C-alpha positions as CSV (number, residue, x, y, z in Angstrom):
1,M,95.4,113.4,172.4
2,A,94.7,112.7,168.6
3,S,91.8,114.1,166.7
4,F,90.0,113.7,163.4
5,Q,89.3,116.5,160.9
6,I,86.5,115.4,158.6
7,E,85.5,117.3,155.5
8,G,81.8,116.3,155.0
9,G,79.8,116.0,151.9
10,H,81.9,113.4,150.0
11,R,80.1,110.3,148.7
12,L,81.8,106.9,149.2
13,S,82.1,104.2,146.6
14,G,83.8,100.8,146.3
15,S,84.1,97.9,148.7
16,I,85.3,97.4,152.2
17,T,85.9,94.3,154.4
18,P,85.0,94.4,158.0
19,Q,87.6,93.7,160.6
20,G,87.5,90.7,163.0
21,A,85.0,91.1,165.9
22,K,86.4,93.0,168.9
23,N,84.1,91.3,171.4
24,E,84.9,87.9,170.2
25,A,88.6,88.6,170.2
26,L,88.7,89.6,173.8
27,Q,87.0,86.4,174.8
28,V,88.9,83.9,172.8
29,I,92.3,85.5,173.7
30,C,91.6,85.2,177.3
31,A,90.6,81.6,176.7
32,A,94.2,80.9,175.6
33,L,95.1,80.9,179.4
34,L,93.1,77.7,179.9
35,T,95.8,75.5,178.4
36,P,99.6,75.2,178.2
37,H,99.4,74.3,174.6
38,T,99.5,76.6,171.6
39,I,96.3,78.4,170.6
40,T,96.4,80.0,167.1
41,I,93.8,82.7,166.4
42,S,93.3,84.4,163.0
43,N,91.3,87.5,161.9
44,I,92.3,89.4,165.1
45,P,91.6,93.1,164.7
46,D,94.5,95.6,165.1
47,I,92.7,97.8,167.6
48,L,93.7,99.4,170.9
49,D,91.5,97.2,173.2
50,V,92.7,94.0,171.7
51,N,96.3,95.1,171.4
52,N,96.3,96.2,175.0
53,L,95.0,92.8,176.1
54,I,97.6,90.9,174.1
55,R,100.3,93.1,175.7
56,L,98.9,92.4,179.1
57,I,98.9,88.6,178.8
58,S,102.3,88.7,177.4
59,D,103.5,90.6,180.4
60,M,101.8,87.8,182.5
61,G,104.1,85.3,180.8
62,V,102.2,84.1,177.8
63,I,104.4,83.5,174.8
64,V,102.9,85.5,171.9
65,H,104.0,85.3,168.3
66,R,102.5,87.5,165.6
67,K,102.4,85.2,162.6
68,N,101.0,87.7,160.2
69,E,99.1,90.9,160.2
70,N,96.0,89.4,161.9
71,T,97.1,86.0,163.2
72,Y,98.7,85.3,166.5
73,S,99.8,82.2,168.5
74,F,99.5,82.1,172.3
75,K,101.2,79.7,174.6
76,A,100.3,80.0,178.3
77,E,102.8,77.4,179.5
78,T,103.6,79.4,182.6
79,I,102.2,82.5,184.2
80,K,104.2,84.9,186.3
81,M,101.8,85.0,189.4
82,D,104.0,87.6,191.1
83,Y,103.3,90.0,188.2
84,L,99.6,90.1,189.3
85,Q,100.7,92.0,192.4
86,T,102.6,94.7,190.6
87,E,101.4,98.3,189.9
88,D,102.1,97.7,186.2
89,F,99.5,94.9,186.0
90,Y,97.1,97.0,188.1
91,R,97.4,100.0,185.7
92,K,97.1,98.0,182.5
93,S,94.2,95.7,183.5
94,A,92.3,98.6,185.2
95,S,92.3,100.6,181.9
96,L,90.8,97.6,179.9
97,R,87.3,96.3,180.6
98,G,88.0,93.0,178.8
99,S,90.6,92.1,181.4
100,V,87.7,91.0,183.6
101,M,87.5,87.8,181.5
102,L,90.9,86.8,182.8
103,V,89.2,85.7,186.0
104,G,87.5,82.6,184.6
105,P,90.7,81.1,183.0
106,M,92.9,82.0,185.8
107,I,90.7,80.7,188.6
108,A,90.0,77.4,186.6
109,R,93.7,76.6,185.8
110,F,95.7,78.3,188.6
111,G,93.2,78.6,191.4
112,K,93.9,82.3,191.9
113,A,93.0,85.6,190.1
114,I,93.6,89.2,191.0
115,I,91.8,91.9,189.0
116,P,91.3,95.6,189.6
117,K,87.9,97.2,188.9
118,P,88.1,97.3,185.1
119,G,87.7,100.4,183.0
120,G,86.3,100.8,179.4
121,D,83.5,102.9,178.1
122,R,81.8,105.7,180.1
123,I,78.3,104.6,179.3
124,G,76.9,104.1,182.7
125,R,77.2,101.6,185.4
126,R,78.3,98.1,184.2
127,R,78.2,95.8,187.2
128,L,80.1,92.6,187.6
129,D,77.8,90.7,189.9
130,T,76.8,88.2,187.2
131,H,80.5,87.2,186.7
132,F,81.4,86.9,190.2
133,V,78.2,85.3,191.6
134,G,78.5,82.6,188.9
135,I,82.1,81.8,189.6
136,Q,81.4,81.9,193.4
137,K,78.8,79.2,192.8
138,L,81.5,77.0,191.2
139,G,83.4,77.3,194.5
140,A,85.5,80.4,194.4
141,D,86.0,82.9,197.2
142,F,86.0,86.6,196.5
143,K,87.5,89.5,198.4
144,Y,87.2,93.1,197.4
145,D,89.4,95.9,198.7
146,P,87.2,99.1,198.2
147,K,90.2,101.4,198.8
148,A,92.4,99.7,196.3
149,K,89.4,98.8,194.1
150,L,90.9,95.4,193.8
151,Y,89.3,92.0,193.6
152,E,91.0,88.8,194.8
153,I,89.6,85.5,193.9
154,E,90.8,82.1,195.1
155,A,89.6,78.5,194.8
156,K,91.1,75.2,195.9
157,K,88.8,73.4,193.5
158,L,85.8,74.3,191.2
159,T,82.7,72.0,191.2
160,G,80.0,72.1,188.6
161,C,76.5,73.1,189.6
162,Y,73.2,74.6,188.3
163,M,72.9,78.3,188.1
164,L,70.3,80.8,186.8
165,L,72.0,84.1,185.7
166,D,70.3,87.2,186.9
167,E,71.0,88.7,183.4
168,A,72.1,87.4,180.1
169,S,75.5,89.0,180.3
170,V,77.8,88.2,177.4
171,T,81.1,88.7,179.2
172,G,79.5,87.2,182.4
173,T,78.6,84.1,180.5
174,A,81.9,83.9,178.9
175,N,83.7,84.2,182.2
176,I,81.6,81.5,184.0
177,L,81.9,79.3,181.0
178,M,85.6,79.4,180.9
179,A,85.8,78.6,184.7
180,A,83.3,75.7,184.2
181,V,85.1,73.8,181.5
182,L,87.8,72.7,184.0
183,A,85.4,72.3,187.0
184,K,84.6,68.9,188.3
185,G,81.2,67.5,187.3
186,I,78.5,69.2,185.3
187,T,77.6,72.9,185.2
188,T,74.2,74.1,183.8
189,I,74.0,77.8,183.0
190,Y,70.4,79.0,182.4
191,N,69.7,82.5,181.0
192,A,73.1,82.2,179.3
193,A,74.0,84.8,176.6
194,C,73.8,83.3,173.2
195,E,75.4,85.9,171.0
196,P,77.4,84.7,167.9
197,Y,80.6,85.6,169.6
198,L,79.7,83.5,172.7
199,Q,78.8,80.6,170.3
200,Q,82.3,81.0,168.7
201,L,83.9,80.8,172.1
202,C,82.0,77.6,172.9
203,R,83.1,76.1,169.6
204,M,86.7,77.0,170.2
205,L,86.6,75.5,173.7
206,N,85.1,72.3,172.4
207,L,87.9,72.2,169.8
208,M,90.3,72.4,172.8
209,G,88.6,69.4,174.3
210,A,85.8,70.9,176.4
211,K,82.4,69.3,176.4
212,I,79.8,72.1,175.9
213,S,76.3,71.5,174.7
214,G,73.3,73.7,174.0
215,I,75.5,76.2,172.0
216,G,73.3,78.9,170.4
217,S,70.6,78.6,173.2
218,N,70.2,80.2,176.6
219,L,70.8,76.9,178.3
220,L,74.5,75.7,178.3
221,T,75.6,72.4,179.8
222,I,79.3,71.9,180.5
223,E,80.8,68.6,181.5
224,G,84.1,69.4,183.2
225,V,87.3,68.0,181.8
226,V,90.7,67.6,183.5
227,S,92.7,69.6,180.9
228,L,92.5,71.2,177.4
229,K,94.7,71.2,174.4
230,G,95.6,73.7,171.7
231,C,93.6,74.5,168.6
232,E,93.2,76.9,165.7
233,H,90.4,79.4,165.6
234,R,89.1,82.1,163.2
235,I,87.3,85.2,164.5
236,L,84.0,86.2,162.9
237,P,83.7,89.7,161.1
238,D,82.6,92.5,163.5
239,M,78.8,92.9,163.2
240,I,79.1,96.4,164.7
241,E,81.4,97.6,162.1
242,I,79.2,96.1,159.4
243,G,76.3,98.1,160.7
244,S,78.4,101.2,161.0
245,F,79.3,100.9,157.3
246,I,75.6,100.5,156.3
247,G,74.8,103.6,158.3
248,M,77.6,105.6,156.5
249,A,76.5,104.5,153.1
250,A,72.9,105.6,153.8
251,M,73.8,109.0,155.3
252,T,76.2,110.0,152.6
253,A,74.0,108.6,149.8
254,S,76.8,106.3,148.7
255,E,77.0,102.9,146.9
256,I,79.2,100.5,148.6
257,T,79.7,96.7,149.1
258,I,80.6,95.3,152.4
259,K,82.6,92.1,151.7
260,N,82.6,88.7,153.7
261,V,80.1,89.7,156.4
262,A,79.0,86.2,157.6
263,Y,75.5,87.3,156.8
264,N,73.8,84.4,158.6
265,E,75.4,85.6,161.9
266,L,74.0,89.1,161.6
267,G,70.6,88.3,163.2
268,N,68.1,91.2,162.8
269,I,70.7,93.9,162.1
270,P,69.9,94.1,158.3
271,D,66.2,94.3,159.1
272,S,66.7,97.1,161.6
273,F,68.3,99.3,159.0
274,R,65.5,98.3,156.5
275,R,63.0,99.7,159.1
276,L,64.6,103.1,158.6
277,G,64.0,102.7,154.9
278,I,67.6,101.8,153.9
279,Q,67.9,99.4,151.0
280,L,70.4,96.7,151.2
281,E,70.9,93.4,149.4
282,Q,72.6,90.2,150.2
283,R,74.9,89.0,147.5
284,G,76.4,85.7,148.5
285,D,78.2,86.6,151.7
286,D,78.4,90.3,150.8
287,I,76.1,93.2,151.5
288,F,75.4,95.7,148.7
289,I,74.0,99.2,149.6
290,P,72.8,101.1,146.6
291,Q,72.9,104.9,146.3
292,Q,69.8,106.3,148.0
293,D,69.2,110.0,147.9
294,S,66.4,109.6,150.5
295,Y,64.9,106.9,152.8
296,N,61.7,106.8,154.8
297,I,61.2,105.4,158.3
298,E,58.6,102.7,158.4
299,S,55.7,102.8,160.9
300,F,54.1,99.8,162.7
301,I,51.1,98.1,161.0
302,D,48.7,100.1,163.2
303,G,50.3,103.4,162.1
304,S,52.1,104.0,165.4
305,I,55.6,105.4,165.6
306,M,58.4,103.0,164.9
307,T,60.4,101.9,168.0
308,I,63.8,100.4,167.8
309,A,65.1,98.9,171.1
310,D,68.0,96.7,172.2
311,A,67.5,93.2,173.7
312,P,69.7,90.2,174.5
313,W,70.4,88.1,171.4
314,P,68.7,87.3,169.1
315,G,67.4,90.8,169.8
316,L,69.2,93.9,168.5
317,T,72.7,94.4,169.9
318,P,72.9,97.7,172.0
319,D,76.2,98.5,170.4
320,L,74.4,99.6,167.1
321,L,71.8,101.9,168.7
322,S,74.1,104.9,168.5
323,V,74.5,104.3,164.8
324,L,70.8,103.7,164.0
325,L,70.0,106.9,166.0
326,V,72.3,109.1,163.9
327,V,71.1,107.4,160.6
328,A,67.5,108.3,161.6
329,T,68.3,112.0,161.6
330,K,68.5,112.0,157.8
331,A,65.5,109.8,157.3
332,Q,62.0,111.0,156.6
333,G,59.8,110.3,159.5
334,S,60.1,109.6,163.3
335,V,61.5,106.9,165.5
336,L,61.9,106.2,169.2
337,I,65.3,104.8,170.0
338,H,65.1,102.9,173.4
339,Q,68.5,102.0,174.9
340,K,67.6,99.7,177.8
341,M,71.0,98.6,179.0
342,F,73.2,101.7,179.6
343,E,71.8,104.8,181.2
344,S,74.5,107.2,179.7
345,R,74.9,105.9,176.1
346,L,72.4,108.4,174.6
347,F,74.0,111.5,176.1
348,F,76.0,112.2,173.0
349,V,72.9,113.4,171.2
350,D,73.4,116.9,172.3
351,K,76.3,117.0,169.8
352,L,73.9,115.9,167.0
353,I,71.4,118.6,168.1
354,D,74.2,121.2,167.9
355,M,74.7,120.1,164.3
356,G,71.1,120.7,163.5
357,A,69.4,117.3,164.1
358,Q,65.9,117.2,165.7
359,I,66.1,114.9,168.6
360,I,64.2,114.8,171.9
361,L,66.1,113.2,174.7
362,C,63.2,111.8,176.8
363,D,65.2,110.4,179.6
364,P,68.6,108.6,179.9
365,H,67.3,105.6,178.1
366,R,65.1,107.0,175.3
367,A,65.4,109.4,172.5
368,T,62.8,110.5,169.8
369,V,64.4,111.3,166.5
370,I,62.4,113.6,164.1
371,G,63.9,112.8,160.8
372,Q,64.1,115.7,158.3
373,G,65.1,113.8,155.3
374,N,66.8,116.0,152.7
375,H,65.5,119.1,154.5
376,L,68.2,118.4,157.1
377,N,71.7,119.7,156.2
378,L,73.8,118.8,159.3
379,R,76.3,121.7,160.2
380,A,80.0,120.9,160.9
381,S,80.9,120.9,164.5
382,T,83.7,120.3,167.1
383,M,83.0,117.3,169.2
384,I,84.6,115.0,171.8
385,S,84.0,111.2,171.5
386,P,82.7,109.9,174.8
387,D,82.9,106.2,173.9
388,I,83.5,103.8,171.0
389,R,80.0,103.6,169.6
390,A,79.1,107.3,170.1
391,G,82.4,108.1,168.5
392,I,81.6,106.2,165.3
393,A,78.1,107.8,165.2
394,L,79.6,111.2,165.4
395,L,82.1,110.3,162.6
396,I,79.1,109.2,160.5
397,A,77.4,112.5,161.2
398,A,80.6,114.5,160.3
399,L,80.9,112.6,157.0
400,C,77.4,113.9,156.1
401,A,77.7,117.4,157.4
402,E,78.5,120.6,155.4
403,G,81.9,121.9,156.1
404,T,84.8,120.5,158.3
405,S,84.2,118.9,161.7
406,T,86.7,118.0,164.3
407,I,86.3,115.0,166.7
408,H,88.7,115.0,169.7
409,N,89.6,111.9,171.9
410,I,89.6,109.6,168.9
411,D,91.4,107.0,171.0
412,Q,88.0,105.9,172.0
413,I,87.2,105.2,168.2
414,D,90.5,103.5,167.8
415,R,89.7,101.1,170.6
416,G,87.1,99.4,168.4
417,Y,87.8,100.4,164.7
418,Q,90.9,99.4,162.9
419,D,92.5,102.2,160.7
420,I,89.0,103.6,160.2
421,D,90.4,106.9,158.7
422,K,92.6,105.1,156.1
423,R,89.9,102.6,155.1
424,L,87.2,105.3,154.6
425,N,89.6,107.6,152.7
426,A,90.1,104.7,150.3
427,L,86.4,104.9,149.6
428,G,86.4,108.6,149.0
429,A,86.2,110.2,152.5
430,N,88.4,113.1,153.5
431,I,89.5,112.4,157.1
432,K,92.8,113.7,158.6
433,R,94.3,112.4,161.7
434,I,95.7,115.2,163.7
């Protein structure tokens, strides 16, 4: 198991370019199974989750060519259906939560899908009801083997219908959408997710010949088509990595520029950091963060304590709450962090408390951070990364701490952040991979 050793106290300087978006990559790579024609996707991040998905679909029979460092072509002319019954497929797909988005394309094009209960972050229960109920409404039959923890899905044909999703699940919407594009008739999805990455998937499917309207809203209308063609698609920069870099700059009092961020797709992420008192400036399509020796948390107009909570898009993405929480520990003032979606995602705060941060974990969903400003000097510590987002939050804390910290289980960080140690060392950090 690999680890990071981080010598804290170094200021960062220079510019850094965010990787392609992990969450979009998982969706659009799965969408390549919808057509026998070639799909070329650029700006694919070189991270564990994405690489594992690419290896999995290659083993399924998809012809994969790596054209350059971040561009791949995919041709799903034939799929080895027998491979879905193997232990190798079970093991690889079970370890990757993104594999659940294979169901929509497989059931739409081949009428059959098999998927084990997928893995991923240990951040609480992440149910699949939205995925499966939506695809069932299109005409698929589901069977679940609780002993083998295996889902089997079959459909002789899919027929469009109206559906109201019980939650605005991003991956659930993506899965249903990919099934609906080849269903007969019109499908209407209400309470659909509308994150930028979901919008990107819709645009890519339309380039392939799908007929999707309402993109960017929570009401999607899909007119089914008989087949889809190939296309070329470029993935957006990763908004979570952009937010992580903003947090690193603030906590280490560094001056950095984040290049090519697709600023108009960031929603309220920049303003969420501004609420913590962090200065940042849009320069064209870049974000400039000046050196700040201190920053003060805002309060609401009536003087009450600031609350930062996640919400479906265009609300704040839950993936950044861990970063905002750790950044608040070095701010002056107090803030309530309310993580509504996942009941275990805040449990990493005990590591920050050990480092000297003043945090009250109110319950599994809420934590109050009493920021100490420059009076807080975080202590170095030895930690274990429980998930991707907590892992990067702990890395940010270690960059700010006095002394040398160790983070174990950094595979969790590598799942979502490409060469993070090399890229930060180029800015002046001192991170060793052990």
